[in-house]
C-alpha positions in Angstrom: -7.1 -16.8 -3.6 -5.3 -14.4 -6.0 -1.9 -15.6 -4.9 -2.9 -19.2 -5.1 -4.2 -18.8 -8.7 -1.2 -16.7 -9.7 1.1 -19.4 -8.5 -0.8 -22.4 -9.8 -2.5 -21.5 -13.1 -0.4 -22.3 -16.2 -0.9 -21.7 -19.9 1.2 -23.8 -22.3 2.1 -23.1 -25.9 -0.5 -25.5 -27.3 -3.3 -23.3 -25.9 -4.3 -25.2 -22.9 -5.0 -23.6 -19.5 -4.0 -25.7 -16.6 -6.0 -25.0 -13.5 -5.7 -26.8 -10.1 -8.4 -29.4 -9.5 -9.2 -27.6 -6.2 -10.5 -24.7 -8.3 -12.9 -27.1 -10.1 -14.3 -28.2 -6.7 -14.6 -24.5 -5.6 -16.4 -23.6 -8.8 -18.9 -26.4 -8.4 -19.6 -25.4 -4.8 -20.0 -21.7 -5.9 -22.1 -22.7 -8.9 -19.7 -21.2 -11.4 -20.0 -22.9 -14.7 -17.0 -23.5 -17.0 -18.0 -20.7 -19.3 -17.6 -18.2 -16.5 -14.7 -19.9 -14.7 -12.0 -18.7 -17.1 -13.4 -15.1 -16.7 -13.4 -15.6 -12.9 -9.8 -16.8 -13.0 -8.7 -13.9 -15.3 -10.1 -11.4 -12.9 -7.8 -12.7 -10.2 -4.4 -13.1 -11.9 -1.9 -10.5 -13.2 -2.0 -8.9 -16.6 0.6 -11.2 -18.2 -1.3 -14.4 -17.3 -4.6 -12.8 -18.1 -3.4 -11.9 -21.6 -2.1 -15.5 -22.1 -5.5 -16.9 -21.2 -7.3 -14.5 -23.5 -5.0 -15.5 -26.4 -6.0 -19.1 -25.8 -9.6 -18.2 -25.9 -9.2 -16.1 -29.1 -7.1 -18.8 -30.9 -9.6 -21.5 -30.0 -12.8 -19.4 -30.2 -14.7 -22.3 -31.7 -13.9 -24.6 -28.7 -15.7 -24.9 -25.4 -14.0 -24.0 -22.2 -14.0 -27.7 -21.3 -11.8 -28.3 -24.3 -9.3 -25.6 -23.3 -9.1 -26.3 -19.5 -6.9 -29.1 -18.2 -7.2 -29.9 -14.5 -4.0 -30.3 -12.5 -4.2 -33.1 -9.9 -4.2 -32.3 -6.2 -0.7 -31.6 -4.9 0.2 -32.6 -1.4 3.3 -30.4 -1.6 2.9 -27.6 0.9 4.1 -24.1 -0.1 3.9 -20.8 1.7 2.4 -18.0 -0.4 3.4 -14.7 1.0 1.5 -11.6 0.1 3.5 -8.9 -1.8 2.2 -6.4 0.8 4.1 -8.2 3.5 7.4 -8.2 1.5 7.3 -4.6 0.4 7.0 -3.0 3.8 9.9 -3.0 6.3 9.2 -4.8 9.5 9.9 -3.2 12.8 10.6 -5.2 15.9 
């Protein structure tokens, strides 16, 4: 999940956090409300993206998470996401 979020969550200059629609579905099934969703996402991304999300929250502290989050539509484009652990260690055949 971390790799998926890192590859698909985007923060733009206007202070919107773009999150895949698939995460919205997961949050509903897991009973994670929007107030907690950004915190849940921040726990699973790298420091740079986490800091960007926090800046959005601080700049727009009077806004609800539903006003900060924009949902990205489903993408049928398939991508491999390879764990960093697999790329760091040499393979032996």
